[in-house]
C-alpha positions in Angstrom: 0.0 0.0 -0.1 1.3 3.5 -0.6 2.6 5.8 2.1 2.8 9.1 2.4 5.7 10.7 4.5 7.0 14.5 5.9 10.3 15.6 6.6 12.1 17.3 9.7 15.7 18.5 9.2 17.9 20.3 11.8 20.4 22.2 11.1 23.4 23.4 13.2 24.2 27.7 13.7 26.8 27.1 10.5 24.8 25.0 7.8 25.7 21.5 9.5 23.2 19.0 8.9 22.6 17.2 12.6 19.7 14.9 11.9 16.5 14.3 9.9 13.0 12.6 11.0 10.2 11.4 8.8 6.6 8.9 9.5 4.4 8.1 7.3 0.6 7.5 6.7 -1.8 6.0 4.2 -2.8 9.8 3.1 -1.7 13.0 3.1 1.0 13.8 4.8 3.1 17.2 6.2 4.3 19.1 9.0 2.4 22.6 9.3 4.7 24.2 11.5 7.9 23.8 13.9 8.9 25.7 16.9 11.7 25.3 19.5 12.0 26.1 23.2 14.7 27.3 25.7 16.1 23.8 26.2 16.9 23.1 22.5 13.4 20.8 22.1 11.7 20.3 19.0 8.0 20.6 18.7 6.6 19.6 14.9 2.7 20.1 14.0 2.1 16.9 11.5 -1.2 17.1 9.6 -2.9 14.4 8.0 -6.2 13.3 7.6 -5.2 9.3 8.3 -6.1 7.7 11.2 -3.4 5.1 11.3 0.5 6.8 11.1 4.0 6.1 12.5 6.5 8.5 13.9 9.3 7.0 15.2 8.8 4.5 18.2 5.1 5.5 17.7 2.4 4.2 15.9 -1.2 5.1 15.9 -4.0 3.2 14.8 -8.0 3.0 15.1 -9.3 2.4 18.8 -12.2 0.2 19.3 -13.0 2.2 22.4 -15.5 4.4 20.5 -14.9 7.4 22.9 -11.1 8.0 21.9 -11.5 7.3 18.1 -10.0 10.0 16.1 -10.3 9.4 12.0 -8.5 12.5 11.1 -5.4 13.3 13.0 -5.8 17.0 11.8 -2.8 18.4 15.2 -0.4 15.7 15.5 2.2 17.4 17.8 5.6 15.5 17.9 8.3 16.4 20.4 11.6 15.7 19.5 14.7 16.3 22.2 17.9 18.4 21.1 19.2 14.6 19.7 16.1 14.2 17.5 14.2 11.5 19.6 10.9 11.1 19.6 9.6 12.0 23.4 6.0 12.1 22.7 2.8 12.6 20.2 0.0 15.0 21.1 -3.0 13.4 19.2 -6.1 15.5 18.2 -8.2 16.2 15.2 -11.6 15.9 13.2 -13.9 18.6 14.4 -11.1 20.2 16.0 -9.6 22.2 13.4 -5.7 23.9 14.5 -4.7 27.2 13.1 -1.5 26.9 15.4 0.4 26.6 18.6 3.2 28.5 20.3 5.2 27.9 23.8 4.9 30.2 26.6 7.5 31.2 29.1 7.0 28.2 31.2 7.8 25.9 28.2 4.0 24.8 27.9 2.8 24.1 24.0 -0.6 25.6 23.7 -2.6 24.6 20.9 -5.5 26.9 19.3 -7.9 25.4 16.9 -11.5 26.1 15.6 -14.7 23.3 16.9 -17.5 23.3 14.4 -19.2 20.7 16.7 -18.1 18.4 19.5 -17.0 14.9 19.3 -13.7 16.5 19.9 -11.1 13.6 21.8 -7.3 14.7 22.1 -5.1 12.8 23.7 -1.2 12.2 24.7 1.1 8.9 24.7 2.4 10.3 27.8 -0.7 12.6 29.5 -4.1 12.9 30.1 -6.9 12.5 27.5 -9.7 14.9 26.9 -13.5 14.6 25.1 -15.9 17.0 24.5 -19.4 15.7 24.3 -21.8 15.8 20.5 -22.8 19.5 20.0 -23.7 20.2 16.7 -24.2 23.7 17.0 -21.1 24.1 19.0 -18.6 27.1 17.5 -15.6 27.9 19.8 -12.0 28.7 19.5 -10.4 26.0 22.2 -7.1 26.1 23.7 -5.2 23.0 24.4 -2.2 23.6 27.4 0.5 20.9 27.4 3.4 20.2 29.3 6.8 19.8 28.5 6.3 16.5 29.2 3.4 15.7 27.2 0.5 15.8 30.1 -2.6 17.4 28.7 -3.3 20.3 31.6 -6.5 21.9 30.4 -8.6 22.8 27.5 -9.8 26.3 27.6 -12.5 28.2 25.3 -10.7 31.1 23.8 -14.3 32.8 22.2 -17.5 30.8 23.3 -19.4 33.3 20.7 -18.5 32.6 17.5 -21.4 32.5 15.9 -19.8 32.4 11.5 -16.9 32.1 10.5 -13.1 30.2 11.1 -9.7 31.5 12.7 -6.8 31.4 10.6 -4.1 32.8 12.1 -3.4 34.5 15.4 -0.8 36.4 17.4 -0.2 36.3 21.4 0.0 39.7 22.9 0.7 40.2 27.4 -2.9 41.2 26.8 -4.3 38.1 25.0 -4.5 36.9 21.4 -5.4 38.4 18.8 -7.3 36.7 15.7 -7.8 36.4 12.1 -10.8 35.4 10.5 -11.6 33.6 7.5 -16.3 34.1 6.1 -18.3 31.1 6.5 -21.7 30.5 5.4 -25.1 31.5 6.6 -28.2 30.0 6.9 -29.1 31.9 3.7 -25.9 30.2 2.2 -24.4 34.1 2.1 -20.8 34.0 3.5 -19.8 36.5 6.6 -18.2 36.0 10.1 -20.6 36.9 13.3 -19.2 37.1 16.7 -22.1 37.3 18.8 -24.5 40.2 17.6 -21.9 41.6 15.5 -21.5 40.8 11.5 
């Protein structure tokens, strides 16, 4: 069967290749973002619409437990230590549509994504699980906070009055977040953005 791969390479300051990493799945696969912390660790956001993949020592397959089944792994964060070894994976997807992540001063990952309906599940190969009950009308921006050991610390609703539209990028400031949005479809099939009572 055909496999798809992503590739990630680390170079020294003088251009020397230090290591190359890859993984594979049964569908499209790409690295959508890279961050580093002040300890030399590398965090890579891997995207694939597949439920089956292999990254380093980790192999992800569909689970028989319906509560923990992720059909499309849109949000897989891989932590590589300074030597390029995979420490853990954080996984989510399906109705959680990620659009970016950053690392705070305590080396905690903050992963942001749109929630278009509930039925959201997330877990780490080295930490706690999270699940969100089904609600077809739910439309929010959700933030996962994951520590440097891969433990899911919390899930926070950043914007819970988004009615129509999707966040697509953000900047974090000392006072919070600034988001950019793309339009969504209203019931009358026109497109626009609606937050609370404004549109």
